[in-house]
SEFI-503228 format. One record per residue (C-alpha): residue in three letters; y, z, x. Coordinates in steps of 0.2 Angstrom, whole numbers, m for minus. Layout:
BEGIN
ala;Y;Z;X
...
This chain:
BEGIN
met;707;950;1894
lys;711;960;1877
val;721;976;1880
ile;719;989;1866
gly;737;999;1863
his;745;1009;1852
leu;752;1007;1833
ile;767;1017;1834
asn;782;1015;1819
gly;773;1002;1810
thr;772;990;1825
leu;757;986;1835
asn;760;985;1854
thr;745;976;1863
asp;754;976;1879
gly;747;995;1881
asp;761;1010;1885
ser;778;1006;1882
ala;781;1017;1897
ala;782;1007;1913
gly;764;1008;1924
ser;754;1008;1910
arg;738;1015;1914
leu;722;1006;1907
gln;704;1011;1906
asp;689;997;1903
val;680;998;1885
thr;662;990;1889
asn;647;984;1878
pro;633;999;1883
ser;620;984;1878
thr;626;975;1894
asn;638;986;1903
thr;649;971;1902
ile;669;975;1900
ile;675;967;1884
gly;692;975;1883
lys;707;987;1892
val;711;1002;1882
ala;729;1008;1887
leu;731;1028;1889
ala;746;1034;1884
ser;759;1044;1895
lys;768;1058;1886
ala;782;1048;1883
thr;771;1036;1872
val;765;1050;1863
glu;781;1058;1859
glu;789;1042;1852
ala;774;1040;1841
ile;777;1060;1835
ala;795;1056;1834
ala;791;1039;1823
ala;780;1052;1812
gln;795;1066;1811
ala;808;1052;1805
ala;798;1045;1792
tyr;792;1060;1785
pro;806;1066;1775
ala;807;1050;1763
trp;788;1048;1764
arg;785;1069;1759
asn;797;1062;1744
leu;788;1046;1736
pro;777;1054;1723
thr;759;1055;1724
ala;752;1041;1711
lys;761;1030;1723
arg;754;1038;1739
val;737;1036;1731
arg;739;1016;1726
ile;739;1014;1745
met;724;1022;1746
tyr;714;1010;1733
arg;722;995;1741
leu;715;1003;1757
lys;699;1005;1749
ala;698;985;1746
leu;704;982;1761
leu;689;992;1770
glu;677;984;1758
gln;685;967;1761
his;685;966;1781
ala;669;978;1783
asn;660;965;1793
thr;674;964;1805
ile;676;985;1807
cys;657;988;1809
glu;655;974;1825
his;670;984;1834
ile;658;997;1831
thr;643;990;1838
arg;651;982;1853
glu;658;999;1857
his;647;1012;1854
gly;629;1003;1853
lys;624;1011;1835
val;613;995;1827
phe;625;987;1813
asn;619;994;1798
asp;620;1013;1805
ala;637;1005;1808
met;640;1002;1791
gly;632;1018;1782
glu;646;1026;1792
leu;659;1016;1786
gln;654;1018;1768
arg;654;1036;1769
gly;672;1033;1777
ile;676;1023;1763
glu;668;1039;1750
asn;682;1048;1757
ile;696;1039;1754
glu;689;1037;1734
tyr;689;1057;1736
val;707;1055;1743
cys;713;1044;1727
ser;710;1060;1716
ala;725;1068;1727
pro;736;1070;1710
glu;724;1082;1702
met;723;1090;1718
leu;740;1093;1720
lys;747;1100;1705
gly;746;1118;1707
glu;747;1132;1695
his;759;1137;1683
ser;758;1154;1671
arg;771;1157;1656
asn;779;1174;1654
val;769;1181;1667
gly;785;1197;1664
pro;801;1198;1651
ala;807;1177;1651
ile;798;1177;1669
asp;788;1160;1673
ser;779;1159;1689
trp;770;1143;1697
ser;763;1136;1713
glu;765;1123;1723
leu;754;1114;1736
gln;767;1108;1752
pro;764;1096;1765
leu;763;1102;1783
gly;773;1089;1793
val;768;1079;1808
cys;750;1080;1810
ala;739;1075;1819
gly;721;1068;1824
ile;708;1068;1838
thr;692;1059;1836
pro;675;1057;1844
phe;667;1041;1851
asn;652;1042;1842
phe;660;1039;1823
pro;674;1030;1829
ala;677;1025;1809
met;670;1037;1799
val;679;1053;1808
pro;698;1048;1808
leu;693;1044;1790
trp;691;1060;1786
met;708;1067;1792
trp;723;1053;1789
pro;720;1049;1772
met;719;1065;1767
ala;734;1072;1777
ile;745;1057;1772
ala;740;1058;1754
cys;747;1074;1752
gly;763;1071;1759
asn;760;1072;1778
thr;765;1060;1794
phe;751;1057;1805
val;748;1054;1823
leu;728;1046;1828
lys;721;1048;1846
pro;702;1041;1844
ser;690;1041;1858
glu;697;1031;1872
arg;676;1024;1875
thr;679;1017;1854
pro;696;1013;1850
ser;694;997;1842
ser;689;1001;1825
ala;701;1016;1822
leu;716;1004;1827
phe;709;989;1818
ile;707;1000;1803
ala;725;1008;1805
glu;732;989;1805
leu;722;989;1786
gly;732;1005;1782
ile;750;996;1786
glu;744;979;1775
ala;740;991;1762
gly;758;997;1762
ile;759;1012;1772
pro;778;1013;1779
pro;781;1013;1796
gly;778;1030;1805
val;769;1036;1792
leu;753;1033;1801
asn;754;1031;1822
val;738;1030;1835
val;738;1033;1851
asn;724;1027;1862
gly;726;1040;1879
asp;715;1053;1888
lys;719;1072;1892
glu;739;1067;1894
ala;736;1061;1875
val;729;1077;1867
asp;737;1090;1878
thr;755;1083;1873
leu;749;1083;1853
leu;743;1101;1858
ile;760;1108;1865
asp;772;1099;1856
lys;783;1108;1843
arg;784;1094;1830
val;766;1094;1826
gln;763;1104;1814
ala;743;1105;1813
val;728;1097;1824
ser;710;1091;1818
phe;697;1088;1831
val;678;1085;1832
gly;669;1082;1850
ser;659;1094;1861
thr;661;1112;1860
pro;669;1118;1878
ile;682;1104;1872
ala;684;1111;1856
glu;688;1129;1860
tyr;704;1123;1873
val;708;1111;1857
tyr;709;1127;1845
ser;715;1140;1859
thr;728;1128;1865
ala;735;1123;1848
thr;736;1140;1839
gly;744;1147;1855
his;757;1134;1852
gly;757;1139;1834
lys;749;1125;1824
arg;737;1126;1811
ala;719;1120;1820
gln;702;1116;1816
ala;691;1110;1830
phe;672;1104;1828
gly;662;1108;1842
gly;645;1104;1845
ala;626;1109;1837
lys;608;1111;1838
asn;600;1105;1823
his;584;1113;1818
ala;571;1108;1807
val;557;1119;1801
ile;541;1111;1795
met;531;1122;1784
pro;511;1122;1782
asp;513;1115;1765
ala;526;1101;1768
asp;521;1082;1766
leu;518;1080;1785
asp;521;1059;1782
asn;538;1060;1772
ala;544;1075;1786
ala;538;1064;1800
thr;547;1050;1795
ala;561;1059;1790
leu;562;1067;1808
met;561;1050;1815
gly;577;1044;1807
ala;587;1060;1809
ala;582;1063;1827
phe;584;1047;1833
gly;597;1036;1821
ser;610;1031;1833
cys;599;1037;1850
gly;604;1054;1844
glu;622;1052;1847
arg;625;1063;1831
cys;632;1081;1829
met;621;1081;1813
ala;606;1072;1823
ile;589;1084;1821
ser;586;1089;1839
val;573;1102;1837
ala;557;1103;1825
val;551;1120;1821
ala;532;1119;1815
ile;524;1134;1808
gly;506;1135;1814
asp;497;1126;1829
lys;488;1116;1815
cys;502;1108;1807
ala;512;1106;1825
asp;497;1097;1831
ala;497;1087;1816
leu;515;1083;1818
val;516;1079;1835
ala;502;1065;1832
lys;512;1055;1816
leu;527;1057;1828
thr;520;1049;1843
glu;512;1035;1830
gln;528;1031;1823
ile;539;1031;1840
ala;526;1017;1847
val;532;1006;1835
leu;552;1010;1835
gln;563;994;1840
val;575;998;1852
gly;587;986;1858
asp;603;978;1856
gly;614;984;1837
met;618;968;1833
asp;599;963;1831
ser;596;969;1812
arg;577;971;1818
asn;580;987;1828
asp;580;1002;1826
met;589;1011;1839
gly;603;1005;1852
pro;608;1011;1868
leu;619;1025;1873
val;636;1025;1876
thr;638;1025;1894
pro;628;1025;1912
ala;635;1042;1913
his;629;1049;1897
leu;615;1041;1899
lys;611;1050;1918
lys;614;1065;1909
val;603;1066;1893
glu;589;1059;1907
gly;594;1076;1919
phe;590;1084;1901
ile;573;1076;1900
ala;571;1081;1917
ala;574;1099;1918
gly;562;1102;1901
ile;549;1095;1913
glu;554;1107;1926
glu;554;1122;1915
gly;536;1119;1906
ala;539;1109;1891
glu;525;1096;1887
leu;532;1077;1888
val;523;1070;1875
val;530;1053;1874
asp;541;1047;1888
gly;557;1036;1885
arg;565;1033;1903
gly;564;1018;1913
met;565;1008;1896
lys;573;990;1901
ile;576;976;1886
pro;573;957;1890
gly;591;951;1892
tyr;598;967;1893
glu;594;974;1908
arg;610;982;1912
gly;610;990;1895
asn;610;1010;1893
tyr;594;1010;1887
leu;583;1026;1884
gly;568;1024;1872
ala;563;1040;1860
cys;559;1056;1870
leu;546;1068;1863
phe;545;1085;1869
asp;530;1098;1863
arg;528;1117;1867
val;547;1119;1870
thr;552;1138;1870
pro;570;1145;1865
lys;574;1151;1884
met;572;1131;1890
thr;586;1121;1894
ile;583;1108;1882
his;583;1119;1867
ser;597;1130;1872
gln;610;1115;1874
glu;615;1100;1865
ile;606;1084;1873
phe;615;1073;1862
gly;602;1057;1866
pro;584;1051;1859
val;576;1067;1860
leu;564;1079;1850
cys;559;1095;1855
ile;544;1101;1846
met;542;1122;1845
arg;528;1131;1839
ala;530;1147;1827
asp;518;1158;1817
thr;530;1161;1802
leu;545;1156;1792
gln;554;1172;1799
glu;550;1167;1816
ala;558;1150;1813
met;571;1156;1806
asp;576;1169;1820
ile;576;1156;1832
ile;589;1147;1824
asn;600;1160;1817
thr;602;1169;1835
his;605;1151;1844
ala;624;1150;1851
tyr;628;1134;1836
gly;626;1133;1818
asn;630;1116;1812
gly;615;1110;1802
thr;597;1113;1799
cys;584;1108;1785
leu;566;1114;1778
phe;552;1105;1773
thr;540;1113;1760
arg;534;1112;1742
asp;536;1130;1738
gly;554;1135;1730
gly;554;1153;1735
thr;553;1150;1752
ala;564;1135;1750
arg;577;1147;1741
tyr;576;1162;1755
phe;579;1150;1772
ser;594;1145;1760
asp;601;1162;1757
asn;596;1170;1773
ile;597;1154;1787
lys;617;1157;1798
val;620;1141;1798
gly;634;1131;1789
met;624;1115;1782
val;606;1117;1774
gly;597;1102;1769
ile;578;1107;1758
asn;567;1091;1763
val;584;1083;1766
pro;585;1080;1786
leu;604;1076;1787
pro;615;1088;1776
val;631;1080;1779
pro;639;1084;1763
val;645;1072;1751
ala;664;1067;1751
his;668;1079;1738
his;661;1095;1746
ser;666;1100;1763
phe;660;1097;1781
gly;655;1112;1794
gly;647;1124;1803
trp;645;1141;1809
lys;646;1152;1825
arg;650;1138;1842
ser;651;1124;1830
leu;666;1126;1821
phe;683;1136;1827
gly;694;1137;1812
asp;694;1143;1795
leu;693;1128;1786
his;681;1113;1787
ala;682;1093;1784
tyr;686;1084;1770
gly;682;1088;1754
pro;693;1101;1744
asp;696;1111;1762
ser;705;1096;1766
val;718;1098;1755
arg;719;1118;1760
phe;721;1113;1776
tyr;735;1099;1777
thr;745;1109;1764
lys;753;1126;1762
arg;755;1135;1745
lys;772;1140;1739
thr;772;1152;1725
ile;790;1153;1715
thr;794;1167;1701
gln;808;1160;1691
arg;818;1169;1677
trp;833;1165;1666
pro;842;1177;1657
ala;853;1177;1642
ser;871;1174;1646
ser;874;1189;1638
gln;863;1201;1642
arg;868;1215;1653
glu;856;1222;1665
gly;855;1239;1673
val;849;1242;1692
gln;831;1244;1693
phe;823;1254;1709
asn;805;1253;1705
phe;795;1241;1710
pro;792;1227;1699
ser;779;1224;1687
asn;772;1216;1670
gly;766;1233;1665
């Protein structure tokens, strides 16, 4: 049985933990629930070994010219494209998402690499000459030191590529802790990074559970931590990291709403909602899980169109390109999502389409749940207040746009939202007044491109800076401002007690 280990100081350890008594956890294929490997769960000592390797590599890497660091990123991009099929096979076999969706995830990660390649421009700082008599002033963006990333199971390739490429391009070294459920793609990509020329110790990967996470959060040598996952864990990560003096950003859960105006193109809106709600089996922090239709006529028509499209949705093994949706990641998560569905029925929502009990021929042991559609959901229902993270779309009804916006604005989460309309004034009002971090107009998944930054509001993000894009440069650097004066050697100056100014 294959053991998925760690990458420390440029060496891949396939025997698991370097310390005695390694703990191993099964890695399964969600389509069949068969064990396809074992992942080593790093001990505190192993994580500390990775941190020490990163700390030792930092001085030389920090002083390497930025252009030379970026050339490695160019080579990495080429290797990612060359090995795309292998990476996506890892994603599909461990997570369950369909292969084409995995390819889209990887492409988004590659786009981030392309943005990182502009690091020499972003890190050059500012300069002002003669801010005072013979005084020049400039600022520099300097790296922090050892940084860490803790990434989720649902985007095992893309989210790590949000973090460590920019961190190391800025001159930091890095320790990545991927999800122990889907570890192979992140580890394989890190190996490609070593092949591209990343020196030993600059990038390290440790697989593990809470013991590994806590070590990264507490160790004084780690200067910054980035996390993506559920909100309760995000709160814990953020408070623990900042409580130990680290810079931190922690991306939590979401409950993303779409608002459907009566003037919207309902055919396009329904098609968009199908992909946004059921793509990747709903296991996306940007999934649209609630559609608020304005007026009963609009709601009735939307439910009818969605019901019709769900009937032809193809569900099955992710490696089959004919399928639209794969399985959920684990039996435990399947049970959790089914619990939400039962709660929705009990609390009075109308289950229009019930995807429970789905069995795929040849994959009867898989974690399959068909698309589910609820109607007449109200704000106080559990299926509205909680993040389900499964293929469940809730239809709510509102009389006005403002009523729909009040539903969104009062929700605990503020990650993403979208509006379907043909009216520009309505779109402008919605964009200006909705209390959500990422907004789409006739775009169901408003995930920013690589040269913008990703992040929500309220309990969807803990920290001041968003992920990737311009904010990632700010997160992985600290500004130093230098003011310099070289008076003439023959010049004698008197003592000045007034506060200096350029007046």
